[in-house]
C-alpha positions as CSV (number, residue, x, y, z in Angstrom):
1,M,-26.8,-137.1,-39.7
2,D,-25.0,-135.9,-42.8
3,A,-22.5,-138.8,-42.3
4,L,-25.1,-141.5,-43.2
5,P,-26.1,-140.2,-46.6
6,S,-22.5,-139.5,-47.4
7,L,-21.6,-143.1,-46.5
8,F,-24.4,-144.4,-48.7
9,A,-23.2,-142.2,-51.6
10,R,-19.7,-143.4,-51.2
11,L,-20.9,-147.0,-51.0
12,G,-22.9,-146.5,-54.2
13,D,-19.9,-145.0,-56.0
14,Q,-17.6,-147.8,-54.8
15,L,-20.1,-150.5,-55.9
16,T,-20.4,-148.8,-59.3
17,Q,-16.6,-148.8,-59.7
18,L,-16.5,-152.4,-58.6
19,F,-19.1,-153.4,-61.1
20,D,-17.3,-151.5,-63.9
21,A,-14.1,-153.2,-63.0
22,K,-15.8,-156.6,-63.1
23,L,-17.4,-155.9,-66.5
24,S,-14.0,-154.8,-67.9
25,L,-12.4,-158.0,-66.7
26,L,-15.2,-160.0,-68.2
27,R,-14.9,-158.2,-71.6
28,I,-11.1,-158.8,-71.7
29,E,-11.5,-162.5,-70.8
30,L,-14.3,-163.0,-73.4
31,K,-12.1,-161.5,-76.1
32,E,-9.3,-163.8,-75.1
33,E,-11.6,-166.8,-75.2
34,V,-13.1,-165.9,-78.6
35,A,-9.6,-165.5,-80.0
36,T,-8.6,-168.9,-78.7
37,Y,-11.6,-170.5,-80.2
38,L,-11.0,-168.8,-83.6
39,R,-7.4,-170.0,-83.6
40,G,-8.6,-173.5,-82.9
41,T,-11.2,-173.4,-85.6
42,G,-8.6,-172.0,-88.0
43,M,-6.4,-175.0,-87.2
44,I,-9.2,-177.4,-87.8
45,V,-9.9,-175.9,-91.2
46,A,-6.2,-175.7,-92.2
47,G,-5.8,-179.4,-91.1
48,A,-8.9,-180.4,-93.2
49,V,-7.6,-178.6,-96.3
50,V,-4.2,-180.3,-95.9
51,V,-5.8,-183.7,-95.4
52,L,-8.0,-183.2,-98.5
53,I,-5.1,-182.2,-100.7
54,G,-2.9,-185.1,-99.5
55,F,-5.9,-187.4,-99.8
56,A,-6.3,-186.6,-103.4
57,L,-2.7,-186.8,-104.4
58,L,-1.8,-189.9,-102.5
59,N,-4.9,-191.7,-103.7
60,V,-3.6,-191.5,-107.3
61,A,-0.1,-192.5,-106.2
62,I,-1.2,-195.5,-104.1
63,A,-3.6,-196.5,-106.9
64,F,-0.6,-196.8,-109.2
65,L,1.5,-198.5,-106.6
66,V,-1.1,-201.1,-105.8
67,S,-1.7,-201.7,-109.4
68,M,2.0,-202.4,-109.9
69,I,2.2,-204.6,-106.8
70,F,-0.8,-206.7,-108.0
71,E,0.4,-206.8,-111.6
72,S,1.1,-210.5,-111.4
73,V,-2.3,-211.2,-109.9
74,R,-5.0,-211.7,-112.6
75,I,-7.3,-208.8,-111.7
76,S,-8.4,-206.0,-113.9
77,Q,-6.6,-202.6,-114.0
78,A,-9.8,-201.0,-112.6
79,A,-9.9,-203.4,-109.7
80,R,-6.2,-202.6,-108.9
81,Y,-7.0,-198.9,-108.9
82,A,-10.0,-199.4,-106.7
83,L,-7.9,-201.3,-104.2
84,G,-5.4,-198.4,-104.1
85,F,-8.2,-195.9,-103.5
86,V,-9.7,-197.9,-100.7
87,I,-6.4,-198.3,-98.8
88,T,-5.6,-194.6,-99.2
89,A,-9.1,-193.6,-98.1
90,G,-8.7,-195.6,-94.9
91,L,-5.3,-194.1,-94.1
92,Y,-6.4,-190.5,-94.6
93,L,-9.7,-191.0,-92.7
94,V,-7.6,-192.0,-89.7
95,V,-5.1,-189.2,-90.0
96,G,-7.9,-186.6,-90.5
97,A,-9.8,-187.9,-87.5
98,I,-6.7,-187.6,-85.3
99,V,-6.1,-184.0,-86.4
100,I,-9.7,-183.0,-85.7
101,L,-9.8,-184.8,-82.3
102,K,-6.6,-183.1,-81.2
103,A,-7.9,-179.6,-82.1
104,K,-11.3,-180.4,-80.5
105,N,-9.5,-181.6,-77.3
106,R,-7.5,-178.3,-77.1
107,M,-10.6,-176.3,-77.5
108,A,-12.4,-178.4,-74.8
109,K,-9.6,-177.8,-72.3
110,Q,-10.0,-174.0,-72.8
111,G,-13.4,-174.0,-71.2
112,I,-16.2,-171.5,-71.7
113,V,-16.4,-169.7,-68.3
114,P,-13.8,-166.9,-67.9
115,P,-11.8,-168.2,-64.8
116,K,-10.6,-164.8,-63.5
117,T,-14.0,-163.3,-63.6
118,A,-15.6,-166.3,-62.0
119,T,-13.0,-166.2,-59.2
120,E,-13.6,-162.5,-58.6
121,L,-17.4,-162.9,-58.6
122,E,-17.1,-165.8,-56.1
123,R,-14.9,-163.6,-53.8
124,D,-17.4,-160.8,-54.0
125,K,-20.2,-163.2,-53.2
126,E,-18.3,-164.4,-50.1
127,W,-17.5,-160.8,-49.1
128,L,-21.2,-159.8,-49.4
129,K,-22.2,-162.8,-47.2
130,E,-19.7,-161.7,-44.6
131,Q,-21.1,-158.2,-44.6
132,A,-24.7,-159.3,-44.1
């Protein structure tokens, strides 16, 4: 008769240890996931800063270039500068969108569910079904 309470006590201890191990695995995976998302966000911010600086500098350079190209055309200096800024804006909007989409796709591939923990929980679920 003493064997049955002893078995239940051991089962309780083992279930507690299993639960603790699963929680530890979940904590580790969540830390890794957060770090990955933070790196991705940092890349997006860094890409945006670079795009903005390049956008500002190249806008001025292209404005002067376009103004020189269209010097023989009879349009005002202001219209030549405007044309340069429009061309530059289109170019940098495309480049910036590509950088942001690449970083977003990397983050989307990462997924939100910790794969190791999900696999372990699925195995435990199957094991419990077999035991019932």
